[in-house]
C-alpha atoms as a printed R data frame, in Angstrom:
    type eleno elety resid chain resno       x       y       z
1   ATOM     1    CA   UNK     A     1 -57.668  63.760  44.546
2   ATOM     2    CA   UNK     A     2 -54.825  62.832  42.125
3   ATOM     3    CA   UNK     A     3 -52.701  62.988  45.102
4   ATOM     4    CA   UNK     A     4 -54.782  60.083  47.071
5   ATOM     5    CA   UNK     A     5 -54.699  58.042  43.975
6   ATOM     6    CA   UNK     A     6 -50.877  58.262  43.484
7   ATOM     7    CA   UNK     A     7 -50.562  57.074  47.202
8   ATOM     8    CA   UNK     A     8 -53.072  54.169  46.756
9   ATOM     9    CA   UNK     A     9 -51.355  52.946  43.672
10  ATOM    10    CA   UNK     A    10 -47.824  53.247  45.509
11  ATOM    11    CA   UNK     A    11 -49.567  51.135  48.144
12  ATOM    12    CA   UNK     A    12 -50.797  48.723  46.138
13  ATOM    13    CA   UNK     A    13 -47.502  48.430  44.632
14  ATOM    14    CA   UNK     A    14 -45.645  48.198  48.114
15  ATOM    15    CA   UNK     A    15 -48.520  45.505  48.755
16  ATOM    16    CA   UNK     A    16 -47.603  43.359  45.599
17  ATOM    17    CA   UNK     A    17 -44.016  43.476  46.747
18  ATOM    18    CA   UNK     A    18 -44.740  42.273  50.175
19  ATOM    19    CA   UNK     A    19 -46.448  38.994  48.604
20  ATOM    20    CA   UNK     A    20 -43.452  37.870  46.900
21  ATOM    21    CA   UNK     A    21 -41.662  35.020  48.154
22  ATOM    22    CA   UNK     A    22 -38.731  35.269  50.208
23  ATOM    23    CA   UNK     A    23 -35.358  34.456  48.660
24  ATOM    24    CA   UNK     A    24 -36.151  35.711  45.063
25  ATOM    25    CA   UNK     A    25 -34.483  38.946  43.721
26  ATOM    26    CA   UNK     A    26 -36.807  41.493  42.579
27  ATOM    27    CA   UNK     A    27 -34.189  43.554  40.803
28  ATOM    28    CA   UNK     A    28 -32.223  46.720  42.396
29  ATOM    29    CA   UNK     A    29 -33.183  47.503  45.843
30  ATOM    30    CA   UNK     A    30 -34.800  44.168  46.585
31  ATOM    31    CA   UNK     A    31 -33.884  40.744  48.478
32  ATOM    32    CA   UNK     A    32 -30.342  39.912  47.203
33  ATOM    33    CA   UNK     A    33 -30.168  36.355  49.052
34  ATOM    34    CA   UNK     A    34 -28.970  33.350  46.848
35  ATOM    35    CA   UNK     A    35 -31.421  30.591  46.511
36  ATOM    36    CA   UNK     A    36 -31.216  28.208  49.182
37  ATOM    37    CA   UNK     A    37 -32.337  25.124  47.055
38  ATOM    38    CA   UNK     A    38 -30.409  22.651  44.637
39  ATOM    39    CA   UNK     A    39 -28.626  23.671  41.701
40  ATOM    40    CA   UNK     A    40 -30.698  21.131  39.432
41  ATOM    41    CA   UNK     A    41 -34.095  22.974  40.753
42  ATOM    42    CA   UNK     A    42 -33.578  25.414  38.224
43  ATOM    43    CA   UNK     A    43 -33.051  22.799  35.549
44  ATOM    44    CA   UNK     A    44 -36.229  21.072  36.393
45  ATOM    45    CA   UNK     A    45 -38.074  24.195  36.181
46  ATOM    46    CA   UNK     A    46 -36.510  25.075  32.853
47  ATOM    47    CA   UNK     A    47 -37.709  21.932  31.648
48  ATOM    48    CA   UNK     A    48 -41.110  22.068  32.809
49  ATOM    49    CA   UNK     A    49 -43.709  21.526  29.781
50  ATOM    50    CA   UNK     A    50 -40.808  20.354  27.500
51  ATOM    51    CA   UNK     A    51 -40.958  16.678  26.341
52  ATOM    52    CA   UNK     A    52 -37.181  16.680  25.737
53  ATOM    53    CA   UNK     A    53 -35.161  16.437  29.003
54  ATOM    54    CA   UNK     A    54 -32.211  19.031  29.360
55  ATOM    55    CA   UNK     A    55 -28.904  17.583  27.358
56  ATOM    56    CA   UNK     A    56 -25.520  19.025  29.158
57  ATOM    57    CA   UNK     A    57 -22.080  17.743  27.903
58  ATOM    58    CA   UNK     A    58 -22.356  14.675  26.258
59  ATOM    59    CA   UNK     A    59 -20.803  11.721  27.366
60  ATOM    60    CA   UNK     A    60 -19.765   8.887  25.415
61  ATOM    61    CA   UNK     A    61 -19.791   5.003  26.552
62  ATOM    62    CA   UNK     A    62 -17.930   2.612  24.839
63  ATOM    63    CA   UNK     A    63 -19.853  -0.475  24.384
64  ATOM    64    CA   UNK     A    64 -17.989  -3.880  25.003
65  ATOM    65    CA   UNK     A    65 -20.595  -5.962  23.559
66  ATOM    66    CA   UNK     A    66 -20.099  -4.823  19.797
67  ATOM    67    CA   UNK     A    67 -18.326  -7.950  17.756
68  ATOM    68    CA   UNK     A    68 -14.778  -6.996  17.126
69  ATOM    69    CA   UNK     A    69 -13.287  -7.710  13.308
70  ATOM    70    CA   UNK     A    70 -11.062 -10.483  13.187
71  ATOM    71    CA   UNK     A    71  -7.832  -9.317  11.571
72  ATOM    72    CA   UNK     A    72  -6.552 -11.963   9.044
73  ATOM    73    CA   UNK     A    73  -3.112 -13.061   9.801
74  ATOM    74    CA   UNK     A    74  -0.231 -11.862   7.382
75  ATOM    75    CA   UNK     A    75   1.509 -14.501   5.334
76  ATOM    76    CA   UNK     A    76   4.938 -13.395   4.885
77  ATOM    77    CA   UNK     A    77   5.339 -15.449   1.802
78  ATOM    78    CA   UNK     A    78   2.513 -13.880  -0.085
79  ATOM    79    CA   UNK     A    79   1.934 -10.311  -1.316
80  ATOM    80    CA   UNK     A    80  -0.120  -8.381  -3.537
81  ATOM    81    CA   UNK     A    81   0.586  -8.755  -7.176
82  ATOM    82    CA   UNK     A    82   1.162  -4.937  -7.919
83  ATOM    83    CA   UNK     A    83   3.636  -4.863  -5.208
84  ATOM    84    CA   UNK     A    84   5.507  -7.834  -6.629
85  ATOM    85    CA   UNK     A    85   5.857  -6.084  -9.901
86  ATOM    86    CA   UNK     A    86   6.930  -2.790  -8.448
87  ATOM    87    CA   UNK     A    87   9.413  -4.445  -6.066
88  ATOM    88    CA   UNK     A    88  10.944  -6.112  -9.502
89  ATOM    89    CA   UNK     A    89  11.638  -2.574 -10.675
90  ATOM    90    CA   UNK     A    90   9.780  -2.584 -13.877
91  ATOM    91    CA   UNK     A    91   7.274   0.101 -13.037
92  ATOM    92    CA   UNK     A    92   5.210   1.556 -10.255
93  ATOM    93    CA   UNK     A    93   2.201   0.089  -8.346
94  ATOM    94    CA   UNK     A    94   0.030   2.297 -10.298
95  ATOM    95    CA   UNK     A    95   1.055   1.360 -13.498
96  ATOM    96    CA   UNK     A    96   1.520  -2.460 -12.426
97  ATOM    97    CA   UNK     A    97  -2.407  -2.213 -11.810
98  ATOM    98    CA   UNK     A    98  -3.013  -0.965 -15.474
99  ATOM    99    CA   UNK     A    99  -0.973  -3.849 -16.922
100 ATOM   100    CA   UNK     A   100  -2.901  -6.177 -14.788
101 ATOM   101    CA   UNK     A   101  -6.378  -4.821 -15.745
102 ATOM   102    CA   UNK     A   102  -5.030  -4.884 -19.289
103 ATOM   103    CA   UNK     A   103  -4.257  -8.638 -19.150
104 ATOM   104    CA   UNK     A   104  -0.637  -8.397 -19.577
105 ATOM   105    CA   UNK     A   105   0.185 -10.220 -16.289
106 ATOM   106    CA   UNK     A   106   0.179 -13.960 -16.061
107 ATOM   107    CA   UNK     A   107   0.829 -15.908 -12.647
108 ATOM   108    CA   UNK     A   108   1.728 -19.279 -13.241
109 ATOM   109    CA   UNK     A   109   0.794 -19.380 -16.709
110 ATOM   110    CA   UNK     A   110  -2.527 -18.038 -15.992
111 ATOM   111    CA   UNK     A   111  -3.847 -14.338 -17.168
112 ATOM   112    CA   UNK     A   112  -4.742 -12.338 -13.983
113 ATOM   113    CA   UNK     A   113  -6.823  -9.404 -14.120
114 ATOM   114    CA   UNK     A   114  -8.067  -9.006 -10.564
115 ATOM   115    CA   UNK     A   115  -6.965  -6.062  -8.420
116 ATOM   116    CA   UNK     A   116  -5.337  -6.989  -5.013
117 ATOM   117    CA   UNK     A   117  -4.653 -10.243  -6.284
118 ATOM   118    CA   UNK     A   118  -2.263 -11.993  -4.092
119 ATOM   119    CA   UNK     A   119   0.918 -14.146  -5.100
120 ATOM   120    CA   UNK     A   120   3.547 -16.205  -3.470
121 ATOM   121    CA   UNK     A   121   7.463 -15.758  -3.853
122 ATOM   122    CA   UNK     A   122   7.655 -19.235  -5.484
123 ATOM   123    CA   UNK     A   123   5.135 -18.150  -8.272
124 ATOM   124    CA   UNK     A   124   6.024 -17.550 -11.336
125 ATOM   125    CA   UNK     A   125   5.204 -14.109 -12.756
126 ATOM   126    CA   UNK     A   126   4.975 -13.284 -16.302
127 ATOM   127    CA   UNK     A   127   5.029  -9.316 -16.945
128 ATOM   128    CA   UNK     A   128   4.337  -8.561 -20.698
129 ATOM   129    CA   UNK     A   129   6.018 -11.437 -21.630
130 ATOM   130    CA   UNK     A   130   9.180 -11.238 -19.163
131 ATOM   131    CA   UNK     A   131   9.553 -13.528 -16.207
132 ATOM   132    CA   UNK     A   132  10.377 -11.250 -13.371
133 ATOM   133    CA   UNK     A   133  11.517 -11.428  -9.682
134 ATOM   134    CA   UNK     A   134  10.259  -9.304  -6.482
135 ATOM   135    CA   UNK     A   135  13.837  -8.854  -5.735
136 ATOM   136    CA   UNK     A   136  16.230  -6.081  -7.075
137 ATOM   137    CA   UNK     A   137  18.744  -8.014  -9.639
138 ATOM   138    CA   UNK     A   138  22.102  -8.563  -7.921
139 ATOM   139    CA   UNK     A   139  24.973  -9.730  -9.614
140 ATOM   140    CA   UNK     A   140  28.195 -10.917  -7.818
141 ATOM   141    CA   UNK     A   141  31.469 -12.751  -8.745
142 ATOM   142    CA   UNK     A   142  33.472 -14.777  -6.477
143 ATOM   143    CA   UNK     A   143  36.920 -16.273  -6.950
144 ATOM   144    CA   UNK     A   144  36.113 -19.850  -5.445
145 ATOM   145    CA   UNK     A   145  38.905 -21.367  -3.379
146 ATOM   146    CA   UNK     A   146  39.285 -24.896  -2.780
147 ATOM   147    CA   UNK     A   147  37.127 -27.440  -0.285
148 ATOM   148    CA   UNK     A   148  33.875 -25.310  -0.972
149 ATOM   149    CA   UNK     A   149  31.257 -26.700  -3.233
150 ATOM   150    CA   UNK     A   150  27.746 -25.495  -4.605
151 ATOM   151    CA   UNK     A   151  26.008 -28.439  -3.407
152 ATOM   152    CA   UNK     A   152  26.131 -29.853  -0.016
153 ATOM   153    CA   UNK     A   153  23.975 -33.221  -1.175
154 ATOM   154    CA   UNK     A   154  26.669 -35.281  -2.099
155 ATOM   155    CA   UNK     A   155  29.683 -33.934  -0.212
156 ATOM   156    CA   UNK     A   156  28.301 -33.053   3.275
157 ATOM   157    CA   UNK     A   157  31.458 -32.657   4.910
158 ATOM   158    CA   UNK     A   158  32.327 -29.717   2.524
159 ATOM   159    CA   UNK     A   159  31.172 -26.128   3.131
160 ATOM   160    CA   UNK     A   160  28.844 -24.475   0.865
161 ATOM   161    CA   UNK     A   161  29.997 -21.622  -1.268
162 ATOM   162    CA   UNK     A   162  26.896 -19.493  -0.066
163 ATOM   163    CA   UNK     A   163  28.899 -18.643   3.006
164 ATOM   164    CA   UNK     A   164  31.461 -16.672   1.131
165 ATOM   165    CA   UNK     A   165  28.717 -14.397  -0.392
166 ATOM   166    CA   UNK     A   166  26.348 -14.409   2.677
167 ATOM   167    CA   UNK     A   167  27.004 -10.745   3.780
168 ATOM   168    CA   UNK     A   168  27.055  -9.447   0.255
169 ATOM   169    CA   UNK     A   169  23.247  -8.936  -0.134
170 ATOM   170    CA   UNK     A   170  19.943  -9.588   1.574
171 ATOM   171    CA   UNK     A   171  18.776 -11.212  -1.929
172 ATOM   172    CA   UNK     A   172  18.412 -14.908  -2.564
173 ATOM   173    CA   UNK     A   173  21.568 -15.766  -4.468
174 ATOM   174    CA   UNK     A   174  21.957 -18.690  -6.669
175 ATOM   175    CA   UNK     A   175  25.373 -19.812  -8.333
176 ATOM   176    CA   UNK     A   176  25.551 -19.891 -11.875
177 ATOM   177    CA   UNK     A   177  26.402 -23.545 -12.656
178 ATOM   178    CA   UNK     A   178  27.975 -26.024 -10.399
179 ATOM   179    CA   UNK     A   179  31.549 -26.551  -8.692
180 ATOM   180    CA   UNK     A   180  32.897 -29.370  -6.807
181 ATOM   181    CA   UNK     A   181  35.285 -28.823  -4.066
182 ATOM   182    CA   UNK     A   182  38.385 -29.052  -6.006
183 ATOM   183    CA   UNK     A   183  37.561 -26.851  -8.660
184 ATOM   184    CA   UNK     A   184  38.532 -23.302  -8.272
185 ATOM   185    CA   UNK     A   185  38.152 -19.934 -10.073
186 ATOM   186    CA   UNK     A   186  35.339 -17.648 -11.197
187 ATOM   187    CA   UNK     A   187  31.668 -18.311  -9.890
188 ATOM   188    CA   UNK     A   188  28.769 -15.866 -10.624
189 ATOM   189    CA   UNK     A   189  26.082 -15.423  -8.069
190 ATOM   190    CA   UNK     A   190  22.636 -13.700  -9.416
191 ATOM   191    CA   UNK     A   191  18.873 -13.716  -8.439
192 ATOM   192    CA   UNK     A   192  18.204 -12.755 -12.125
193 ATOM   193    CA   UNK     A   193  16.294 -16.024 -13.399
194 ATOM   194    CA   UNK     A   194  16.786 -15.313 -17.065
195 ATOM   195    CA   UNK     A   195  20.741 -15.216 -16.632
196 ATOM   196    CA   UNK     A   196  20.298 -18.565 -14.595
197 ATOM   197    CA   UNK     A   197  18.619 -20.076 -17.337
198 ATOM   198    CA   UNK     A   198  20.773 -18.605 -20.031
199 ATOM   199    CA   UNK     A   199  23.988 -20.147 -18.786
200 ATOM   200    CA   UNK     A   200  22.725 -23.293 -17.904
201 ATOM   201    CA   UNK     A   201  21.731 -24.037 -21.563
202 ATOM   202    CA   UNK     A   202  24.152 -26.777 -22.960
203 ATOM   203    CA   UNK     A   203  24.582 -24.523 -26.366
204 ATOM   204    CA   UNK     A   204  26.750 -21.696 -24.848
205 ATOM   205    CA   UNK     A   205  28.107 -18.881 -26.710
206 ATOM   206    CA   UNK     A   206  30.331 -17.243 -24.217
207 ATOM   207    CA   UNK     A   207  33.699 -18.234 -23.681
208 ATOM   208    CA   UNK     A   208  35.191 -19.744 -20.736
209 ATOM   209    CA   UNK     A   209  39.066 -20.355 -19.932
210 ATOM   210    CA   UNK     A   210  40.308 -22.865 -17.449
211 ATOM   211    CA   UNK     A   211  43.852 -23.833 -16.190
212 ATOM   212    CA   UNK     A   212  43.989 -27.349 -15.804
213 ATOM   213    CA   UNK     A   213  46.770 -29.254 -13.781
214 ATOM   214    CA   UNK     A   214  47.454 -32.592 -15.199
215 ATOM   215    CA   UNK     A   215  49.335 -35.715 -12.904
216 ATOM   216    CA   UNK     A   216  51.983 -35.838 -16.140
217 ATOM   217    CA   UNK     A   217  53.366 -33.330 -18.800
218 ATOM   218    CA   UNK     A   218  50.620 -33.219 -21.787
219 ATOM   219    CA   UNK     A   219  52.261 -34.507 -24.910
220 ATOM   220    CA   UNK     A   220  52.442 -32.470 -27.717
221 ATOM   221    CA   UNK     A   221  50.576 -34.713 -30.332
222 ATOM   222    CA   UNK     A   222  47.802 -34.816 -27.467
223 ATOM   223    CA   UNK     A   223  47.670 -31.208 -27.742
224 ATOM   224    CA   UNK     A   224  47.436 -30.988 -31.311
225 ATOM   225    CA   UNK     A   225  44.745 -33.575 -31.456
226 ATOM   226    CA   UNK     A   226  42.666 -31.523 -28.879
227 ATOM   227    CA   UNK     A   227  43.150 -28.361 -31.297
228 ATOM   228    CA   UNK     A   228  41.951 -30.289 -34.081
229 ATOM   229    CA   UNK     A   229  38.695 -31.197 -32.151
230 ATOM   230    CA   UNK     A   230  39.705 -34.886 -32.355
231 ATOM   231    CA   UNK     A   231  37.804 -35.462 -29.114
232 ATOM   232    CA   UNK     A   232  34.613 -37.692 -28.738
233 ATOM   233    CA   UNK     A   233  32.694 -38.012 -25.677
234 ATOM   234    CA   UNK     A   234  29.720 -40.449 -25.281
235 ATOM   235    CA   UNK     A   235  29.443 -40.636 -29.101
236 ATOM   236    CA   UNK     A   236  29.737 -36.920 -29.571
237 ATOM   237    CA   UNK     A   237  32.356 -35.126 -31.162
238 ATOM   238    CA   UNK     A   238  33.320 -32.061 -28.608
239 ATOM   239    CA   UNK     A   239  34.446 -28.792 -30.198
240 ATOM   240    CA   UNK     A   240  37.406 -26.963 -28.350
241 ATOM   241    CA   UNK     A   241  38.413 -23.541 -29.279
242 ATOM   242    CA   UNK     A   242  42.049 -23.839 -27.800
243 ATOM   243    CA   UNK     A   243  44.300 -25.738 -26.111
244 ATOM   244    CA   UNK     A   244  47.785 -24.335 -24.875
245 ATOM   245    CA   UNK     A   245  50.808 -24.762 -22.455
246 ATOM   246    CA   UNK     A   246  51.102 -22.118 -20.182
247 ATOM   247    CA   UNK     A   247  53.808 -19.806 -20.640
248 ATOM   248    CA   UNK     A   248  56.584 -20.444 -18.090
249 ATOM   249    CA   UNK     A   249  55.157 -23.202 -16.354
250 ATOM   250    CA   UNK     A   250  55.673 -26.880 -16.326
251 ATOM   251    CA   UNK     A   251  53.918 -29.075 -19.160
252 ATOM   252    CA   UNK     A   252  51.514 -30.270 -16.820
253 ATOM   253    CA   UNK     A   253  49.975 -26.829 -16.965
254 ATOM   254    CA   UNK     A   254  47.730 -26.511 -19.587
255 ATOM   255    CA   UNK     A   255  45.203 -23.634 -20.618
256 ATOM   256    CA   UNK     A   256  42.021 -24.854 -22.466
257 ATOM   257    CA   UNK     A   257  39.256 -22.451 -23.916
258 ATOM   258    CA   UNK     A   258  35.713 -23.639 -24.596
259 ATOM   259    CA   UNK     A   259  32.268 -22.523 -24.213
260 ATOM   260    CA   UNK     A   260  30.970 -25.123 -21.454
261 ATOM   261    CA   UNK     A   261  30.733 -24.217 -17.972
262 ATOM   262    CA   UNK     A   262  30.526 -28.021 -16.811
263 ATOM   263    CA   UNK     A   263  33.662 -28.995 -15.013
264 ATOM   264    CA   UNK     A   264  32.973 -32.786 -15.872
265 ATOM   265    CA   UNK     A   265  33.228 -32.125 -19.522
266 ATOM   266    CA   UNK     A   266  36.427 -30.796 -18.820
267 ATOM   267    CA   UNK     A   267  37.822 -33.595 -16.905
268 ATOM   268    CA   UNK     A   268  36.381 -36.097 -19.442
269 ATOM   269    CA   UNK     A   269  38.711 -34.619 -22.139
270 ATOM   270    CA   UNK     A   270  41.773 -35.055 -20.331
271 ATOM   271    CA   UNK     A   271  40.746 -38.397 -19.062
272 ATOM   272    CA   UNK     A   272  39.910 -39.741 -22.545
273 ATOM   273    CA   UNK     A   273  43.623 -38.988 -23.269
274 ATOM   274    CA   UNK     A   274  44.796 -41.097 -20.377
275 ATOM   275    CA   UNK     A   275  45.440 -38.078 -18.112
276 ATOM   276    CA   UNK     A   276  44.555 -37.539 -14.428
277 ATOM   277    CA   UNK     A   277  43.172 -34.038 -13.667
278 ATOM   278    CA   UNK     A   278  44.576 -32.644 -10.161
279 ATOM   279    CA   UNK     A   279  43.015 -29.122 -10.254
280 ATOM   280    CA   UNK     A   280  40.724 -27.200 -12.456
281 ATOM   281    CA   UNK     A   281  40.725 -23.339 -12.072
282 ATOM   282    CA   UNK     A   282  38.302 -20.951 -14.211
283 ATOM   283    CA   UNK     A   283  40.219 -18.145 -14.765
284 ATOM   284    CA   UNK     A   284  38.079 -16.176 -17.137
285 ATOM   285    CA   UNK     A   285  34.030 -16.348 -17.690
286 ATOM   286    CA   UNK     A   286  32.459 -14.604 -20.527
287 ATOM   287    CA   UNK     A   287  34.977 -11.719 -20.544
288 ATOM   288    CA   UNK     A   288  35.291 -11.672 -16.585
289 ATOM   289    CA   UNK     A   289  38.478 -12.012 -15.196
290 ATOM   290    CA   UNK     A   290  40.038 -12.705 -11.765
291 ATOM   291    CA   UNK     A   291  42.076  -9.332 -12.024
292 ATOM   292    CA   UNK     A   292  42.260  -7.676  -8.526
293 ATOM   293    CA   UNK     A   293  39.873 -10.279  -7.229
294 ATOM   294    CA   UNK     A   294  42.087 -12.739  -4.556
295 ATOM   295    CA   UNK     A   295  40.865 -15.999  -3.862
296 ATOM   296    CA   UNK     A   296  37.986 -16.513  -1.736
297 ATOM   297    CA   UNK     A   297  37.050 -12.603  -2.213
298 ATOM   298    CA   UNK     A   298  33.756 -11.311  -4.289
299 ATOM   299    CA   UNK     A   299  32.668  -8.205  -5.686
300 ATOM   300    CA   UNK     A   300  29.596  -6.741  -7.286
301 ATOM   301    CA   UNK     A   301  29.737  -6.898 -11.238
302 ATOM   302    CA   UNK     A   302  29.610  -3.055 -12.657
303 ATOM   303    CA   UNK     A   303  26.671  -1.950 -15.167
304 ATOM   304    CA   UNK     A   304  28.731  -2.565 -17.837
305 ATOM   305    CA   UNK     A   305  29.799  -6.185 -17.098
306 ATOM   306    CA   UNK     A   306  26.023  -7.075 -16.621
307 ATOM   307    CA   UNK     A   307  25.142  -5.618 -19.953
308 ATOM   308    CA   UNK     A   308  28.126  -7.445 -21.493
309 ATOM   309    CA   UNK     A   309  26.601 -10.669 -19.873
310 ATOM   310    CA   UNK     A   310  23.363 -10.350 -21.216
311 ATOM   311    CA   UNK     A   311  24.485  -9.638 -24.850
312 ATOM   312    CA   UNK     A   312  26.897 -12.574 -24.959
């Protein structure tokens, strides 16, 4: 009886196997044929009864309808205040922010505490009591030749002295004082506003020495009068430190030592004694000389020379 039941159970199992759909694998010993339907059929069956659709590999679609940010054009004549200060060499950008926030920086006379404030290169920036420039300070000494002028306004046919120092630096230099086309000798160029202002004051403390060529011999009595400061120009008495003949030269060649860098004053001194000035050559300027500096050449000032100029 048990045997019959076993056969019946086996028969029933076999019948169940035959009712299974063709093309579906039933494990080992079953039909191994691959399904003939589309692969997506498995996806659809897998997602039946599920609210969320099947999500495969993500795809990103770039939207072109989103508004694009408009970049503000960069003004080459403007820069952030902290960069302006850092470029001047007085401190880093981070330290500059501290000075700005504490109210120690003025722009065109007004205190600025705003982070990111922009300034123009033409603005006057006062950092902790000192006017600064965004450029590294440069100092150049030129032995100026004839027929070059510091200004082309009145003599448009003359060449400007800036041509002679054009390749010296990228900094925006200015000559210290003025020189006409006939005046030769030492001329300083710098972008240091303090030095430019210092040597433009009428009351100078530093000595300048000039070699003056006259149209005729300088009389000894006139030389003595000049040394005794018996010179009056426009109602003002002019103080001359020294006037002398130049050794081994004609009496038309005279050396004069005084504090002014105004070439017009030197010409006026001799003209007041009825001498025509043919040439003026500045041979010494606040301790600087033409040694090893041929006419038309320039050189950078040494650190010690810069210190000396600041202290005179």
